[in-house]
N, C-alpha and C positions, 0 to 999 in steps of 0.2 A: 504492500499499499503505497502507498505516495502523496503525504496529503498537498493540498490546497496551496498555491501560494497567496500573498501578501496582493498581488495584484491582479491574482483571478476571485480574492472575497472579495477588493475592493471593488472589484466593478458589476458583482454582484447587489453588491450592496446598493452602490449611487445605480444602476436598473431600477432597482426594487422604493428606493425612494422616491424616482421619478413615476413611478407605476401609479405608484402613493399620491404625489400631489395629482396626475392627470387624474387619473378616480375623483377626488377629493376636490376638483378644480369641475367634475361634471357634476355631484352634490352636489353644487353650493352655486353654481350656477339653473338650478332648477326651481330654488326655493326665489320666495315676494319678498317676504323681510329676512332680515339678518342683524342682531346685535350683535358688538362687538367690545369686550374687555378687556384692558393694557393694564401691564403695574411695569412699572421698572424696580429697580431697587438692587442694595448693593450688600456682598454677602459678609459674612463673620471674618472675611480672608480678605475684604475691602474690592470685588470684583464685584461689577455691574452688571445685573443680566438685565434681559422686559423680551417680556411676554404679553403676543393679542392672543384672546380665543371669540373663534364666534364659536354661537346661537344661535340656531333658530327650528323652528317647531314643522315639521314633515307635515305630508298628506296625509298621516295616518293621525296626525293629532302629539307624534312623541318626542320630546322634546330632545332634540341634542344639543352637546356643546364640542368642539371640537377644536382645539389646541394648531392655533398655526404656523405659529411662530415662539421660538423662546431662546433665544442667541445672545449672547457676551454683547454686552451692555455698556464701553469703555466710553471716561470719559465724564461731564457732567453731565443730571435729568435734565435739561432747557423743556422747555413749551416748543423751540422747532425743531428740535436733535427726533423726544417725541415721534412728535406730527411727523416727520420723510418717517420714522419706525412703521409709525402707522399706513401710513399710505404706502410706502412700499411694499409690505405687509396684501395691504389690498389689490394692486397690479399683481402682485404676482400668480398668488390666487381667480385675480379676474372678478373681483369685487365690484358692481361699481355704486355709486355713491348714493346713487334710486332707492339699494338695496340696503342699506347701511339704515336703520330706524331708528339706533338708541348706542353712542358709547360712556361707556360705565366706565369709571375707573373709582381711584381713590381722593380725596382731597390736596395732595398735596399744590400748593402756591401757580409752580411752572405748566398745569396743565388747560389755564390758559389761554395760553398763546396756541397749544394744541387742537381747541376746540372750535376757536379761529380761522383755522387752518384748514383745517375737516368740515366736511358739507353734509354732518349727524347733529340728534339732536343729541342733548347733556348731559348723567343722570351726574351726582355724583355720589356716591358712600363715603357716609359719617359715623367712622367708631363712635363719637360724643354720643350721636344722635340713637342710638340701641345698649 
């Protein structure tokens, strides 16, 4: 038995990732309304990350939540950078502005810029309210 090479395994993973992205794009294209949640945080090891999740209800009234992106997000968490990240994610998954019905996030001060740069209704979660 000869184990597969690192490059072979890498190519298989990349193909499966591309297929998964294509399937998700197809599923999201069939939805009429999508809500997004976004968050950016810094780990205890002082590494920054950002994530975007899409939420939708399908034709059978089943709710779905799918993480679209979680990635390293070095630098400051400015509204402009977060808006750019959110916009890039919606472009990657071909989610039109018309389908986005809400963007939910924490109540960080930098989010006001993000709201101005994206065409979606803004809902703010405040830990103090709950």
